C-alpha positions as CSV (number, residue, x, y, z in Angstrom):
1,M,0.0,0.0,0.0
2,R,3.0,2.3,-0.1
3,H,1.9,4.0,-3.3
4,L,-1.4,5.2,-1.7
5,P,-1.5,8.8,-0.5
6,R,-1.0,9.0,3.3
7,P,-4.5,10.4,4.0
8,V,-6.1,7.6,2.0
9,L,-4.0,4.9,3.7
10,L,-4.9,6.3,7.1
11,A,-8.6,6.4,6.2
12,L,-8.5,2.8,5.0
13,L,-6.7,1.5,8.1
14,T,-9.1,3.5,10.3
15,V,-12.2,1.9,8.6
16,Y,-10.6,-1.5,8.6
17,I,-9.6,-1.6,12.3
18,V,-12.2,0.5,14.0
19,W,-15.3,-0.9,12.2
20,G,-13.9,-4.4,12.8
21,S,-13.9,-3.7,16.5
22,T,-17.4,-2.2,16.7
23,Y,-19.1,-5.6,16.4
24,F,-18.1,-6.3,20.0
25,A,-19.0,-2.8,21.2
26,I,-22.5,-3.0,19.7
27,H,-23.0,-6.3,21.4
28,V,-22.1,-4.8,24.8
29,A,-24.1,-1.6,24.2
30,L,-27.3,-3.5,23.3
31,T,-27.5,-4.8,26.9
32,A,-28.8,-1.4,27.8
33,F,-29.8,0.4,24.6
34,P,-32.5,-0.7,22.1
35,P,-31.3,-1.0,18.5
36,F,-32.7,2.1,16.8
37,L,-32.0,4.4,19.8
38,L,-28.5,3.0,20.1
39,M,-27.6,3.7,16.5
40,G,-29.5,7.0,16.5
41,S,-28.0,8.4,19.7
42,R,-24.4,7.5,18.6
43,F,-24.7,9.4,15.4
44,L,-26.7,12.3,16.8
45,V,-24.1,12.9,19.6
46,A,-21.2,12.5,17.1
47,G,-22.9,14.9,14.7
48,V,-23.4,17.5,17.4
49,L,-19.8,17.2,18.5
50,L,-18.4,17.5,15.0
51,F,-20.8,20.3,14.1
52,G,-19.7,22.2,17.2
53,W,-16.1,21.7,16.3
54,Q,-16.7,23.0,12.8
55,L,-18.5,26.1,14.1
56,W,-15.6,26.7,16.4
57,R,-13.3,26.6,13.4
58,R,-15.6,29.1,11.7
59,A,-16.6,26.7,8.9
60,Y,-19.4,27.8,6.6
61,L,-22.9,26.5,7.5
62,P,-24.5,24.1,4.9
63,T,-26.8,25.6,2.4
64,L,-30.5,24.4,2.3
65,R,-29.6,22.1,-0.6
66,E,-26.7,20.7,1.3
67,W,-29.0,20.0,4.3
68,R,-31.4,18.3,1.9
69,D,-28.7,16.1,0.4
70,A,-27.3,15.4,3.9
71,A,-30.8,14.3,5.0
72,L,-31.2,12.0,2.0
73,I,-27.7,10.4,2.4
74,G,-28.1,10.2,6.2
75,I,-31.5,8.5,5.9
76,L,-30.3,6.0,3.3
77,M,-26.9,5.1,4.9
78,L,-27.6,5.5,8.6
79,G,-31.4,5.1,8.8
80,G,-31.7,2.3,6.2
81,G,-28.2,0.8,6.4
82,M,-27.7,0.8,10.1
83,G,-31.3,0.6,11.3
84,L,-32.3,-2.3,9.1
85,T,-29.1,-4.1,9.9
86,A,-30.0,-3.9,13.6
87,V,-33.4,-5.3,12.8
88,A,-31.9,-8.1,10.7
89,Q,-29.5,-9.2,13.3
90,Q,-32.4,-10.3,15.5
91,Y,-33.3,-13.0,12.9
92,V,-30.0,-13.7,11.0
93,S,-26.9,-15.5,12.2
94,S,-23.6,-13.6,12.4
95,G,-22.2,-15.8,9.7
96,L,-24.9,-15.0,7.2
97,T,-24.7,-11.3,8.1
98,A,-21.0,-11.3,7.3
99,V,-21.7,-12.9,3.9
100,F,-24.4,-10.3,3.0
101,I,-22.2,-7.4,4.1
102,A,-19.4,-8.9,1.9
103,C,-21.8,-8.4,-1.1
104,S,-21.5,-4.6,-0.5
105,P,-18.4,-4.0,-2.6
106,M,-19.9,-5.8,-5.6
107,I,-23.1,-3.9,-5.4
108,L,-21.3,-0.6,-4.8
109,S,-19.1,-1.2,-7.9
110,G,-22.1,-2.1,-10.0
111,L,-23.8,1.1,-9.0
112,A,-20.7,3.0,-9.8
113,G,-20.8,1.4,-13.2
114,L,-24.2,3.0,-13.9
115,F,-22.4,6.3,-13.6
116,G,-19.7,5.3,-16.1
117,E,-17.1,4.0,-13.7
118,W,-16.9,0.2,-14.1
119,P,-14.3,-1.6,-12.2
120,R,-11.3,-2.9,-14.0
121,K,-10.5,-6.6,-14.4
122,R,-8.1,-6.6,-11.5
123,E,-10.7,-4.9,-9.3
124,W,-13.4,-7.4,-10.2
125,T,-10.9,-10.2,-9.4
126,G,-10.2,-8.6,-6.0
127,I,-13.9,-8.1,-5.3
128,V,-14.9,-11.7,-6.1
129,C,-11.8,-13.0,-4.3
130,G,-12.8,-11.0,-1.2
131,F,-16.4,-12.2,-1.3
132,G,-15.2,-15.8,-1.5
133,G,-12.9,-15.3,1.5
134,A,-15.7,-13.7,3.5
135,V,-18.0,-16.7,2.7
136,L,-15.2,-19.1,3.8
137,L,-14.6,-17.2,7.0
138,A,-18.3,-16.9,7.9
139,S,-19.0,-20.6,7.2
140,D,-17.6,-21.4,10.7
141,G,-20.5,-19.4,12.2
142,G,-23.4,-21.0,10.4
143,F,-26.0,-19.5,8.1
144,S,-29.3,-19.7,10.0
145,A,-31.9,-17.1,9.2
146,Q,-35.6,-16.3,9.1
147,P,-37.1,-14.8,5.9
148,I,-37.8,-11.4,7.5
149,G,-34.1,-11.1,8.5
150,I,-33.0,-11.9,4.9
151,V,-35.3,-9.1,3.5
152,A,-34.2,-6.6,6.2
153,L,-30.5,-7.4,5.6
154,L,-30.7,-7.1,1.8
155,A,-32.6,-3.8,2.2
156,A,-29.9,-2.6,4.6
157,I,-27.1,-3.3,2.2
158,L,-28.9,-1.8,-0.8
159,S,-29.8,1.3,1.2
160,W,-26.2,1.8,2.4
161,D,-24.7,1.3,-1.0
162,V,-27.2,3.5,-2.8
163,G,-26.5,6.2,-0.2
164,S,-22.8,5.7,-0.7
165,I,-22.8,6.0,-4.4
166,L,-25.2,9.0,-4.4
167,S,-22.9,10.8,-2.1
168,Q,-20.0,10.0,-4.4
169,K,-21.7,10.8,-7.8
170,K,-24.9,12.8,-7.4
171,L,-25.7,14.5,-4.1
172,K,-23.5,17.2,-2.6
173,L,-22.6,17.5,1.0
174,A,-21.1,20.6,2.6
175,P,-17.3,20.7,2.3
176,G,-15.2,18.7,4.7
177,G,-16.3,18.0,8.3
178,M,-19.4,20.1,8.1
179,G,-20.8,17.8,5.5
180,F,-20.1,14.7,7.6
181,A,-21.6,16.4,10.7
182,S,-24.8,17.4,8.9
183,E,-25.2,13.9,7.5
184,M,-24.8,12.3,11.0
185,L,-27.2,14.8,12.5
186,M,-29.9,14.1,10.0
187,G,-29.4,10.3,10.0
188,G,-29.3,10.2,13.8
189,L,-32.5,12.2,14.1
190,F,-34.2,9.9,11.7
191,L,-33.1,6.8,13.7
192,C,-34.1,8.3,17.0
193,A,-37.5,9.2,15.5
194,V,-38.0,5.6,14.3
195,G,-37.0,4.3,17.8
196,G,-39.5,6.6,19.4
197,W,-42.2,5.5,17.0
198,K,-41.5,1.9,17.8
199,G,-41.7,2.6,21.5
200,E,-38.1,2.0,22.3
201,H,-36.7,3.3,25.6
202,I,-33.3,3.2,27.2
203,S,-32.8,1.2,30.3
204,A,-33.0,3.2,33.6
205,T,-29.8,1.5,34.8
206,I,-27.0,1.6,32.3
207,S,-24.0,-0.6,33.2
208,T,-20.5,0.9,33.0
209,P,-19.4,-1.5,30.1
210,A,-22.5,-0.6,28.1
211,L,-21.8,3.1,28.6
212,L,-18.2,2.8,27.7
213,A,-19.2,0.8,24.5
214,W,-21.7,3.5,23.6
215,G,-18.9,6.1,24.0
216,Y,-16.6,4.1,21.9
217,L,-19.2,3.8,19.1
218,I,-19.5,7.6,19.2
219,V,-15.8,8.5,19.1
220,A,-14.2,5.7,17.2
221,G,-17.1,4.2,15.2
222,S,-18.8,7.4,14.1
223,L,-16.4,10.4,14.5
224,L,-13.3,8.6,13.2
225,A,-14.4,5.6,11.1
226,F,-17.6,7.0,9.4
227,T,-15.8,10.2,8.6
228,A,-12.9,8.2,7.2
229,Y,-15.3,6.2,5.0
230,M,-17.0,9.3,3.6
231,Y,-13.6,10.7,2.8
232,L,-12.7,7.5,1.0
233,L,-15.8,7.7,-1.1
234,S,-14.6,11.1,-2.4
235,K,-11.1,9.9,-3.2
236,V,-10.9,6.3,-4.3
237,P,-12.9,3.8,-6.5
238,A,-16.0,2.3,-4.9
239,G,-14.6,-1.2,-4.7
240,L,-11.6,-0.1,-2.6
241,A,-13.8,2.1,-0.4
242,G,-16.1,-0.9,0.2
243,S,-13.2,-3.3,0.9
244,Y,-13.8,-2.8,4.7
245,A,-16.6,-5.4,4.3
246,Y,-13.9,-8.1,3.8
247,V,-11.4,-6.9,6.4
248,N,-13.8,-6.1,9.3
249,P,-14.6,-9.8,10.0
250,V,-10.9,-10.6,10.0
251,I,-10.3,-7.9,12.6
252,A,-13.2,-9.1,14.7
253,V,-11.9,-12.7,14.6
254,A,-8.4,-11.5,15.5
255,L,-9.7,-9.5,18.4
256,G,-11.5,-12.5,19.6
257,V,-8.3,-14.6,19.5
258,V,-6.2,-11.9,21.3
259,F,-8.7,-10.8,23.9
260,G,-11.3,-13.5,24.1
261,G,-9.1,-16.6,24.0
262,E,-10.8,-18.0,20.9
263,Q,-9.1,-20.5,18.6
264,L,-8.5,-20.1,14.9
265,S,-9.4,-23.0,12.6
266,G,-7.5,-23.9,9.5
267,R,-10.5,-22.7,7.5
268,A,-10.4,-19.3,9.1
269,L,-6.6,-18.9,8.4
270,A,-7.2,-19.8,4.8
271,A,-10.0,-17.3,4.5
272,M,-7.9,-14.6,6.0
273,A,-5.2,-15.3,3.4
274,V,-7.7,-15.0,0.6
275,I,-9.1,-11.8,2.0
276,L,-5.7,-10.2,2.3
277,A,-4.9,-11.2,-1.3
278,S,-8.2,-9.5,-2.4
279,V,-7.3,-6.3,-0.5
280,F,-3.9,-6.3,-2.2
281,M,-5.5,-6.5,-5.6
282,L,-7.9,-3.7,-4.8
283,T,-5.3,-1.4,-3.4
284,T,-3.0,-1.9,-6.4
285,A,-5.7,-1.9,-9.2
286,R,-5.6,1.8,-9.9
287,Q,-2.2,3.1,-8.7
288,P,-2.1,6.1,-11.0
289,A,-5.7,7.1,-10.4
290,V,-5.6,6.9,-6.6
291,A,-2.3,8.7,-6.5
292,S,-3.6,11.5,-8.7
293,S,-6.7,12.0,-6.6
294,E,-4.6,13.9,-4.0
295,A,-2.9,16.1,-6.5
């Protein structure tokens, strides 16, 4: 990855590592927070913090059109993508969830093709290779599911990817951090509204681990990783930006081995090797294009 511009490399590593660790944080936070209010509050608080920081730096406020576009992207990516994933995980095994999420780079690249940016042969090879590795890795966890979970998960992936590609090709956020802040604010408000409509409420007694996990989701999962992902969408091909879907399960498994005392099977090791090969292909597919994006 040495040919990648440093900001792009840092953004990739942030999305890979941080989002790979949020699986465990979400699991802990859900002991005290219901799904929609958990997702909504993390993005709402993160949005307020980032918005306040941008105001302190005297950044320009978004225009009405930029607020509109932020609402559309936030509802699609955060409301649909995050909210429906939370619904789906009540009915779908973690193994099948990982496989569906691994479809994201393929869908994202296909949507980018509709705007005239089809992946190159090497990118397609990396995308298919990564999907195969994710299936192999997830097969250890089983593939049980109920039909409603499958529908919700597919809708979540499509909503996230449509929002991602629209933010990259069609809709316009405010420049820099103000755009990311407005998107998180609008998406967080939408998720909290859905949670209120469903009658969700936060537990009166929140344990320290759940509170710490919620804070981690705000700072690392939203302020750092989500902002890094939106930055990647503006700088690199869709397939490379979406490659987090292959790497996150690897990070999650590695954390389980290091901190949870879990054991790695031969199948998991083989899957990780395949996934790492796919990431290599994706990161080297467009060396001149990525390098020039920072020019």
